[in-house]
N, C-alpha and C positions, 0 to 999 in steps of 0.2 A: 480611655474609658473602659472600665472593666465590664465584662459580660455583655458587651455590645457586639453585634455582628456587622462587620464592614461589608461594603458592596463587593469588594474583591473576594471576601470569604464566600459569599453567596455564589459568585460566578465560578470560583474555583471548585466549589462543591458540586456544581452542576456539570462542569466540563473543564477539567484541568489541562486539556490538550494544549491550549494556548500558552500555558506556563512552561511547556517543554521547548518552546521556540525561543531562540536567542534573538537579540536585537538584529533586525534586518531580515530574518528568516520568514518564510511564508509556509502555510500548509494549504495544499490543494488536493482535491479528490478526483478520481477517474472511475467511471462505470466500466466494469470488466465482465467478461463471461468466462466459461471454462477454458477457452482457447487463449484469449488475450490476457487472462489473469493467472496463467500457469496452473490450471486445473484445481483451483482452490487450495493450493499447497503453500501459498505465501503466509508468512507470519510477521507480526510486529517485530521490528528490529532487523528484518531482512533488508538487503539492498538490491536494487534492480536498475537495469538500463531501460529506457523507454524508447522504443523504435516506432517511427511513423512510416506507414506504407501507403503510397499513392498508386492506384491501379491504372491511371491513364484514362483518357477519354476515347471511347470507341467512335470511329467515324470522323476523327479529326487527325491533324498532324501529330497530336500529342497522344499517341497510342501506347507508348512505353511506360511501364510502371517504374517507380523508384522506391527505394527504402533508405532511410538514414536514421542514425541514432540521434535523438533530440536531446536527451539528458542522460548522464551516466552516474552510476554509483549513488542513486537516490535512496535515502533511508525511508522505510515504511513506518509511518507513525500510527496508523490505525488500519484495521481490517474490518469492514463493516462498521460497527459501532464499538469494537473492542480496541483499546489503546493502552499504552503504558504511560503513567504520569512521570515516572522516573526510571532510569535504566535499572533492570533487575527486578522491578516490581511487576507482579503478574497483572495482566490486563483484566479489567472488570469483566464479569461474566455477562453473557448476552442472554436475553430471554428466549425460551423456546416457543414454538408455535402454540403450545397449550397454556402459556402465561407463566410457567414456572421458570426458574433460572437454572442454568448449568453452573455448578459450583466447581471450583478448582480445589484440589486437595491441599489446603493450607497446612494441615497438620501431618506432614510427611512422616513424623515419628509415630503416629497412631495408625499402625498397619494391622492392628488386631482385628478390625472389622472386615471380614472377607467380602461382604456385599459391597462396601464402599470402595475397596481396593479394586474389585473387578469392574465396578461401574465407572470408576474414575481412573481410566488408564492414562498413561503419559500423554502429554499434548501432541507428541509426534504421532501417536496412534489415532488420535481423534481427528475426524474430518470436519472442518469448519466451512460452512457454506457462506459465501458472501458475494456481493456484486458491486461493491465499492471499495477502493483502496485509497487511503489518504497518505500523501507524501510530504516529507520535509524538504522544502526548497531553500537554497542558500540565499536567494535575493529576489527582489521584485522583478528583475530582468528575467530570471529563470521562470518565475510565475507567468510573466507575459508571454514568454516563448512557449510554455506548456499550454497556456490558454489558447494561443493562436493555433498550435498543432491540433488541439481538440476540436477546433471549430472550422478547420479546412474542409472544403467539399471533397467527397470521394476519398477520404483518408481514414485509415484505421490505425489505432495505436495498440502496440503489443508490449507487454512487460517481459523482460528476460531476467531471471533470477541469477544473481552473482554469488560466487563463493564468498563466505564470510572473510576469507583471507585476501580477496582480490579488491584492492582499493585503487587500482591503476585507472587513470583517466587517459584514454587514447584519443588520437585524432579521429574525429567522426568522418567516416567514409560514406559517400552516397553510392549506392549500387543501383545500376540500371537493369531493367529486365532483359535487355539484350545480352548482358553478361551471363545470365542464367540460361537463356534460350539459345544462345550462340549466334 
């Protein structure tokens, strides 16, 4: 049917994030702050490890804190509401607090306008404020593990940025606070 808009076209136009997931993969988000979210320095396409820290219960036999890596080498799909629909495609611009939108310099060849080049510096120079990070998980089991970690009492999750060249998945080690305190 020519000139008809399908349901998938409407959905994709509103949020193509689901189209980046392959069969079996899941996307989940985590609320972060400056400390747990690497000081707002993460970008779409970065990979992180997710560490869970349990502080222990004061006044009980369980007074020692522990830390362990829950998930490793997890790709970031979105930062706040910015995402990439396909690798190498710039993320859509987010609205600023005044309602205008931040625009990326799509015409990199048009550097004649000094005001636009000074106001649109490279993405590494711009600080993006966000409080939610969305991850690409490989399976429902990973999503369940992540959801459980997010909902444990007295637990805090931290993201650790990985080098783009580091894809190694190591054996997760649990560290007890007695190893730090002696």
